[in-house]
mmCIF file of the N, C-alpha and C atoms, coordinates in Angstrom:
data_MODEL
# 
_entry.id   MODEL 
# 
loop_
_atom_site.group_PDB 
_atom_site.id 
_atom_site.type_symbol 
_atom_site.label_atom_id 
_atom_site.label_alt_id 
_atom_site.label_comp_id 
_atom_site.label_asym_id 
_atom_site.label_entity_id 
_atom_site.label_seq_id 
_atom_site.pdbx_PDB_ins_code 
_atom_site.Cartn_x 
_atom_site.Cartn_y 
_atom_site.Cartn_z 
_atom_site.occupancy 
_atom_site.B_iso_or_equiv 
_atom_site.pdbx_formal_charge 
_atom_site.auth_seq_id 
_atom_site.auth_comp_id 
_atom_site.auth_asym_id 
_atom_site.auth_atom_id 
_atom_site.pdbx_PDB_model_num 
ATOM 1   N N  . MET A 1 1  ? 1.015  -1.121 0.050   1.00 0.00 ? 1  MET A N  1 
ATOM 2   C CA . MET A 1 1  ? 0.111  -0.286 -0.079  1.00 0.00 ? 1  MET A CA 1 
ATOM 3   C C  . MET A 1 1  ? 0.721  1.208  0.084   1.00 0.00 ? 1  MET A C  1 
ATOM 4   N N  . ILE A 1 2  ? 0.605  2.265  -0.754  1.00 0.00 ? 2  ILE A N  1 
ATOM 5   C CA . ILE A 1 2  ? 0.965  3.377  -0.839  1.00 0.00 ? 2  ILE A CA 1 
ATOM 6   C C  . ILE A 1 2  ? 1.200  4.414  0.504   1.00 0.00 ? 2  ILE A C  1 
ATOM 7   N N  . SER A 1 3  ? 2.332  4.777  0.884   1.00 0.00 ? 3  SER A N  1 
ATOM 8   C CA . SER A 1 3  ? 2.106  5.889  2.412   1.00 0.00 ? 3  SER A CA 1 
ATOM 9   C C  . SER A 1 3  ? 1.998  6.912  2.055   1.00 0.00 ? 3  SER A C  1 
ATOM 10  N N  . LEU A 1 4  ? 1.297  7.982  2.152   1.00 0.00 ? 4  LEU A N  1 
ATOM 11  C CA . LEU A 1 4  ? 1.079  9.481  1.870   1.00 0.00 ? 4  LEU A CA 1 
ATOM 12  C C  . LEU A 1 4  ? 2.426  9.815  2.642   1.00 0.00 ? 4  LEU A C  1 
ATOM 13  N N  . LYS A 1 5  ? 2.694  9.791  3.715   1.00 0.00 ? 5  LYS A N  1 
ATOM 14  C CA . LYS A 1 5  ? 3.515  10.353 4.327   1.00 0.00 ? 5  LYS A CA 1 
ATOM 15  C C  . LYS A 1 5  ? 5.095  10.279 4.025   1.00 0.00 ? 5  LYS A C  1 
ATOM 16  N N  . ASP A 1 6  ? 5.299  8.844  3.566   1.00 0.00 ? 6  ASP A N  1 
ATOM 17  C CA . ASP A 1 6  ? 6.674  8.638  2.713   1.00 0.00 ? 6  ASP A CA 1 
ATOM 18  C C  . ASP A 1 6  ? 6.611  9.238  1.391   1.00 0.00 ? 6  ASP A C  1 
ATOM 19  N N  . GLU A 1 7  ? 5.466  9.375  0.740   1.00 0.00 ? 7  GLU A N  1 
ATOM 20  C CA . GLU A 1 7  ? 5.588  9.840  -0.481  1.00 0.00 ? 7  GLU A CA 1 
ATOM 21  C C  . GLU A 1 7  ? 5.691  11.425 -0.471  1.00 0.00 ? 7  GLU A C  1 
ATOM 22  N N  . ILE A 1 8  ? 5.087  12.254 0.476   1.00 0.00 ? 8  ILE A N  1 
ATOM 23  C CA . ILE A 1 8  ? 5.582  13.595 0.664   1.00 0.00 ? 8  ILE A CA 1 
ATOM 24  C C  . ILE A 1 8  ? 6.532  13.682 1.102   1.00 0.00 ? 8  ILE A C  1 
ATOM 25  N N  . LYS A 1 9  ? 7.282  12.731 1.681   1.00 0.00 ? 9  LYS A N  1 
ATOM 26  C CA . LYS A 1 9  ? 9.044  12.900 2.275   1.00 0.00 ? 9  LYS A CA 1 
ATOM 27  C C  . LYS A 1 9  ? 9.592  13.172 1.145   1.00 0.00 ? 9  LYS A C  1 
ATOM 28  N N  . ASN A 1 10 ? 9.628  12.328 0.040   1.00 0.00 ? 10 ASN A N  1 
ATOM 29  C CA . ASN A 1 10 ? 10.506 11.935 -1.037  1.00 0.00 ? 10 ASN A CA 1 
ATOM 30  C C  . ASN A 1 10 ? 10.202 12.977 -2.288  1.00 0.00 ? 10 ASN A C  1 
ATOM 31  N N  . PHE A 1 11 ? 8.969  13.802 -1.902  1.00 0.00 ? 11 PHE A N  1 
ATOM 32  C CA . PHE A 1 11 ? 8.788  14.779 -2.601  1.00 0.00 ? 11 PHE A CA 1 
ATOM 33  C C  . PHE A 1 11 ? 9.506  16.035 -3.085  1.00 0.00 ? 11 PHE A C  1 
ATOM 34  N N  . LYS A 1 12 ? 10.115 15.912 -4.380  1.00 0.00 ? 12 LYS A N  1 
ATOM 35  C CA . LYS A 1 12 ? 10.913 17.355 -4.909  1.00 0.00 ? 12 LYS A CA 1 
ATOM 36  C C  . LYS A 1 12 ? 10.431 18.187 -5.757  1.00 0.00 ? 12 LYS A C  1 
ATOM 37  N N  . PRO A 1 13 ? 9.751  19.434 -5.436  1.00 0.00 ? 13 PRO A N  1 
ATOM 38  C CA . PRO A 1 13 ? 9.637  20.306 -6.719  1.00 0.00 ? 13 PRO A CA 1 
ATOM 39  C C  . PRO A 1 13 ? 10.313 20.413 -7.935  1.00 0.00 ? 13 PRO A C  1 
ATOM 40  N N  . LEU A 1 14 ? 9.740  20.337 -8.806  1.00 0.00 ? 14 LEU A N  1 
ATOM 41  C CA . LEU A 1 14 ? 10.381 20.634 -10.183 1.00 0.00 ? 14 LEU A CA 1 
ATOM 42  C C  . LEU A 1 14 ? 11.312 22.204 -9.922  1.00 0.00 ? 14 LEU A C  1 
ATOM 43  N N  . LEU A 1 15 ? 12.461 22.281 -10.065 1.00 0.00 ? 15 LEU A N  1 
ATOM 44  C CA . LEU A 1 15 ? 13.345 23.732 -10.043 1.00 0.00 ? 15 LEU A CA 1 
ATOM 45  C C  . LEU A 1 15 ? 12.985 24.538 -11.373 1.00 0.00 ? 15 LEU A C  1 
ATOM 46  N N  . GLU A 1 16 ? 12.277 24.059 -12.370 1.00 0.00 ? 16 GLU A N  1 
ATOM 47  C CA . GLU A 1 16 ? 12.125 24.805 -13.537 1.00 0.00 ? 16 GLU A CA 1 
ATOM 48  C C  . GLU A 1 16 ? 11.232 25.447 -13.337 1.00 0.00 ? 16 GLU A C  1 
ATOM 49  N N  . ILE A 1 17 ? 10.279 25.268 -12.436 1.00 0.00 ? 17 ILE A N  1 
ATOM 50  C CA . ILE A 1 17 ? 8.854  25.882 -12.515 1.00 0.00 ? 17 ILE A CA 1 
ATOM 51  C C  . ILE A 1 17 ? 8.905  27.469 -12.779 1.00 0.00 ? 17 ILE A C  1 
ATOM 52  N N  . ASP A 1 18 ? 9.630  28.404 -12.020 1.00 0.00 ? 18 ASP A N  1 
ATOM 53  C CA . ASP A 1 18 ? 9.703  29.573 -12.249 1.00 0.00 ? 18 ASP A CA 1 
ATOM 54  C C  . ASP A 1 18 ? 10.500 30.008 -13.674 1.00 0.00 ? 18 ASP A C  1 
ATOM 55  N N  . ASP A 1 19 ? 11.180 29.099 -14.315 1.00 0.00 ? 19 ASP A N  1 
ATOM 56  C CA . ASP A 1 19 ? 11.609 29.245 -15.477 1.00 0.00 ? 19 ASP A CA 1 
ATOM 57  C C  . ASP A 1 19 ? 10.560 29.510 -16.681 1.00 0.00 ? 19 ASP A C  1 
ATOM 58  N N  . ILE A 1 20 ? 9.970  28.274 -16.449 1.00 0.00 ? 20 ILE A N  1 
ATOM 59  C CA . ILE A 1 20 ? 8.430  28.305 -17.251 1.00 0.00 ? 20 ILE A CA 1 
ATOM 60  C C  . ILE A 1 20 ? 7.577  29.141 -16.850 1.00 0.00 ? 20 ILE A C  1 
ATOM 61  N N  . GLU A 1 21 ? 7.528  29.710 -15.729 1.00 0.00 ? 21 GLU A N  1 
ATOM 62  C CA . GLU A 1 21 ? 6.500  30.500 -15.544 1.00 0.00 ? 21 GLU A CA 1 
ATOM 63  C C  . GLU A 1 21 ? 6.861  31.950 -16.163 1.00 0.00 ? 21 GLU A C  1 
ATOM 64  N N  . ASP A 1 22 ? 8.047  32.431 -16.146 1.00 0.00 ? 22 ASP A N  1 
ATOM 65  C CA . ASP A 1 22 ? 8.959  33.347 -16.931 1.00 0.00 ? 22 ASP A CA 1 
ATOM 66  C C  . ASP A 1 22 ? 8.832  33.497 -18.581 1.00 0.00 ? 22 ASP A C  1 
ATOM 67  N N  . SER A 1 23 ? 8.811  32.485 -18.722 1.00 0.00 ? 23 SER A N  1 
ATOM 68  C CA . SER A 1 23 ? 8.698  32.182 -20.180 1.00 0.00 ? 23 SER A CA 1 
ATOM 69  C C  . SER A 1 23 ? 7.346  32.188 -20.594 1.00 0.00 ? 23 SER A C  1 
ATOM 70  N N  . ILE A 1 24 ? 6.370  31.702 -20.314 1.00 0.00 ? 24 ILE A N  1 
ATOM 71  C CA . ILE A 1 24 ? 4.816  31.760 -20.649 1.00 0.00 ? 24 ILE A CA 1 
ATOM 72  C C  . ILE A 1 24 ? 4.507  33.311 -20.623 1.00 0.00 ? 24 ILE A C  1 
ATOM 73  N N  . ASN A 1 25 ? 4.979  33.978 -19.374 1.00 0.00 ? 25 ASN A N  1 
ATOM 74  C CA . ASN A 1 25 ? 4.888  35.322 -19.477 1.00 0.00 ? 25 ASN A CA 1 
ATOM 75  C C  . ASN A 1 25 ? 5.325  36.322 -20.486 1.00 0.00 ? 25 ASN A C  1 
ATOM 76  N N  . ASN A 1 26 ? 6.213  36.065 -20.701 1.00 0.00 ? 26 ASN A N  1 
ATOM 77  C CA . ASN A 1 26 ? 7.477  36.673 -21.823 1.00 0.00 ? 26 ASN A CA 1 
ATOM 78  C C  . ASN A 1 26 ? 6.684  36.358 -22.984 1.00 0.00 ? 26 ASN A C  1 
ATOM 79  N N  . ASP A 1 27 ? 6.023  35.480 -23.687 1.00 0.00 ? 27 ASP A N  1 
ATOM 80  C CA . ASP A 1 27 ? 5.314  35.071 -24.588 1.00 0.00 ? 27 ASP A CA 1 
ATOM 81  C C  . ASP A 1 27 ? 3.889  35.795 -24.864 1.00 0.00 ? 27 ASP A C  1 
ATOM 82  N N  . ASP A 1 28 ? 3.571  35.671 -23.420 1.00 0.00 ? 28 ASP A N  1 
ATOM 83  C CA . ASP A 1 28 ? 2.128  36.510 -23.661 1.00 0.00 ? 28 ASP A CA 1 
ATOM 84  C C  . ASP A 1 28 ? 2.479  37.980 -24.041 1.00 0.00 ? 28 ASP A C  1 
ATOM 85  N N  . PHE A 1 29 ? 3.680  38.306 -23.519 1.00 0.00 ? 29 PHE A N  1 
ATOM 86  C CA . PHE A 1 29 ? 3.592  39.876 -23.920 1.00 0.00 ? 29 PHE A CA 1 
ATOM 87  C C  . PHE A 1 29 ? 4.081  40.065 -25.196 1.00 0.00 ? 29 PHE A C  1 
ATOM 88  N N  . LYS A 1 30 ? 4.822  39.267 -25.599 1.00 0.00 ? 30 LYS A N  1 
ATOM 89  C CA . LYS A 1 30 ? 4.976  39.237 -27.336 1.00 0.00 ? 30 LYS A CA 1 
ATOM 90  C C  . LYS A 1 30 ? 4.130  39.144 -27.883 1.00 0.00 ? 30 LYS A C  1 
ATOM 91  N N  . ASP A 1 31 ? 3.261  38.255 -27.734 1.00 0.00 ? 31 ASP A N  1 
ATOM 92  C CA . ASP A 1 31 ? 1.682  38.090 -28.469 1.00 0.00 ? 31 ASP A CA 1 
ATOM 93  C C  . ASP A 1 31 ? 1.217  39.407 -28.570 1.00 0.00 ? 31 ASP A C  1 
ATOM 94  N N  . ILE A 1 32 ? 0.632  40.110 -27.131 1.00 0.00 ? 32 ILE A N  1 
ATOM 95  C CA . ILE A 1 32 ? 0.324  41.438 -27.254 1.00 0.00 ? 32 ILE A CA 1 
ATOM 96  C C  . ILE A 1 32 ? 0.966  42.316 -28.213 1.00 0.00 ? 32 ILE A C  1 
ATOM 97  N N  . LEU A 1 33 ? 2.463  42.539 -28.158 1.00 0.00 ? 33 LEU A N  1 
ATOM 98  C CA . LEU A 1 33 ? 2.965  43.729 -29.003 1.00 0.00 ? 33 LEU A CA 1 
ATOM 99  C C  . LEU A 1 33 ? 2.665  43.252 -30.645 1.00 0.00 ? 33 LEU A C  1 
ATOM 100 N N  . ASP A 1 34 ? 2.458  42.073 -30.856 1.00 0.00 ? 34 ASP A N  1 
ATOM 101 C CA . ASP A 1 34 ? 2.510  41.494 -32.082 1.00 0.00 ? 34 ASP A CA 1 
ATOM 102 C C  . ASP A 1 34 ? 1.303  41.743 -32.652 1.00 0.00 ? 34 ASP A C  1 
ATOM 103 N N  . MET A 1 35 ? -0.026 41.691 -31.715 1.00 0.00 ? 35 MET A N  1 
ATOM 104 C CA . MET A 1 35 ? -1.253 42.017 -31.835 1.00 0.00 ? 35 MET A CA 1 
ATOM 105 C C  . MET A 1 35 ? -1.311 43.550 -32.259 1.00 0.00 ? 35 MET A C  1 
ATOM 106 N N  . LEU A 1 36 ? -0.816 44.106 -31.330 1.00 0.00 ? 36 LEU A N  1 
ATOM 107 C CA . LEU A 1 36 ? -0.740 45.704 -31.360 1.00 0.00 ? 36 LEU A CA 1 
ATOM 108 C C  . LEU A 1 36 ? -0.209 46.213 -32.458 1.00 0.00 ? 36 LEU A C  1 
ATOM 109 N N  . SER A 1 37 ? 0.834  45.835 -33.039 1.00 0.00 ? 37 SER A N  1 
ATOM 110 C CA . SER A 1 37 ? 1.521  45.937 -34.247 1.00 0.00 ? 37 SER A CA 1 
ATOM 111 C C  . SER A 1 37 ? 0.554  45.821 -35.388 1.00 0.00 ? 37 SER A C  1 
ATOM 112 N N  . TYR A 1 38 ? 0.136  44.285 -35.790 1.00 0.00 ? 38 TYR A N  1 
ATOM 113 C CA . TYR A 1 38 ? -0.790 44.135 -36.761 1.00 0.00 ? 38 TYR A CA 1 
ATOM 114 C C  . TYR A 1 38 ? -1.804 45.055 -36.691 1.00 0.00 ? 38 TYR A C  1 
ATOM 115 N N  . ILE A 1 39 ? -2.309 45.978 -35.553 1.00 0.00 ? 39 ILE A N  1 
ATOM 116 C CA . ILE A 1 39 ? -3.433 46.496 -35.621 1.00 0.00 ? 39 ILE A CA 1 
ATOM 117 C C  . ILE A 1 39 ? -3.278 48.017 -36.328 1.00 0.00 ? 39 ILE A C  1 
ATOM 118 N N  . SER A 1 40 ? -1.991 48.433 -35.548 1.00 0.00 ? 40 SER A N  1 
ATOM 119 C CA . SER A 1 40 ? -1.834 49.569 -36.396 1.00 0.00 ? 40 SER A CA 1 
ATOM 120 C C  . SER A 1 40 ? -1.175 49.517 -37.428 1.00 0.00 ? 40 SER A C  1 
ATOM 121 N N  . LYS A 1 41 ? -0.630 48.592 -38.412 1.00 0.00 ? 41 LYS A N  1 
ATOM 122 C CA . LYS A 1 41 ? -0.202 48.396 -39.566 1.00 0.00 ? 41 LYS A CA 1 
ATOM 123 C C  . LYS A 1 41 ? -1.861 48.445 -40.325 1.00 0.00 ? 41 LYS A C  1 
ATOM 124 N N  . GLN A 1 42 ? -2.877 47.904 -39.929 1.00 0.00 ? 42 GLN A N  1 
ATOM 125 C CA . GLN A 1 42 ? -4.171 47.381 -40.509 1.00 0.00 ? 42 GLN A CA 1 
ATOM 126 C C  . GLN A 1 42 ? -4.630 49.257 -40.601 1.00 0.00 ? 42 GLN A C  1 
ATOM 127 N N  . LYS A 1 43 ? -4.577 49.891 -39.226 1.00 0.00 ? 43 LYS A N  1 
ATOM 128 C CA . LYS A 1 43 ? -5.158 51.100 -39.324 1.00 0.00 ? 43 LYS A CA 1 
ATOM 129 C C  . LYS A 1 43 ? -4.475 51.997 -40.425 1.00 0.00 ? 43 LYS A C  1 
ATOM 130 N N  . ASN A 1 44 ? -3.174 51.789 -40.535 1.00 0.00 ? 44 ASN A N  1 
ATOM 131 C CA . ASN A 1 44 ? -2.413 52.680 -41.415 1.00 0.00 ? 44 ASN A CA 1 
ATOM 132 C C  . ASN A 1 44 ? -2.844 52.632 -43.156 1.00 0.00 ? 44 ASN A C  1 
ATOM 133 N N  . ILE A 1 45 ? -3.175 51.010 -42.961 1.00 0.00 ? 45 ILE A N  1 
ATOM 134 C CA . ILE A 1 45 ? -3.588 50.893 -44.621 1.00 0.00 ? 45 ILE A CA 1 
ATOM 135 C C  . ILE A 1 45 ? -4.876 51.193 -44.977 1.00 0.00 ? 45 ILE A C  1 
ATOM 136 N N  . ASP A 1 46 ? -5.823 50.885 -43.887 1.00 0.00 ? 46 ASP A N  1 
ATOM 137 C CA . ASP A 1 46 ? -6.925 51.639 -44.087 1.00 0.00 ? 46 ASP A CA 1 
ATOM 138 C C  . ASP A 1 46 ? -7.346 53.274 -44.279 1.00 0.00 ? 46 ASP A C  1 
ATOM 139 N N  . ASP A 1 47 ? -6.258 54.097 -43.391 1.00 0.00 ? 47 ASP A N  1 
ATOM 140 C CA . ASP A 1 47 ? -5.780 55.505 -43.726 1.00 0.00 ? 47 ASP A CA 1 
ATOM 141 C C  . ASP A 1 47 ? -5.879 55.936 -45.196 1.00 0.00 ? 47 ASP A C  1 
ATOM 142 N N  . TYR A 1 48 ? -5.132 54.874 -45.985 1.00 0.00 ? 48 TYR A N  1 
ATOM 143 C CA . TYR A 1 48 ? -4.782 55.246 -47.452 1.00 0.00 ? 48 TYR A CA 1 
ATOM 144 C C  . TYR A 1 48 ? -5.686 54.979 -48.498 1.00 0.00 ? 48 TYR A C  1 
ATOM 145 N N  . LYS A 1 49 ? -7.046 53.925 -48.113 1.00 0.00 ? 49 LYS A N  1 
ATOM 146 C CA . LYS A 1 49 ? -7.901 53.582 -49.105 1.00 0.00 ? 49 LYS A CA 1 
ATOM 147 C C  . LYS A 1 49 ? -9.082 54.520 -49.195 1.00 0.00 ? 49 LYS A C  1 
# 
């Protein structure tokens, strides 16, 4: 039978969690900038029509 107390003692959290979190946040920020850039370009194109 599995002993929860023993499992908790052996538990070691991943060290990369902070790195993963930073990466996800940076990707979100880049995505937002890409969308704003696209919208800005579309607005400029529409102004010339």
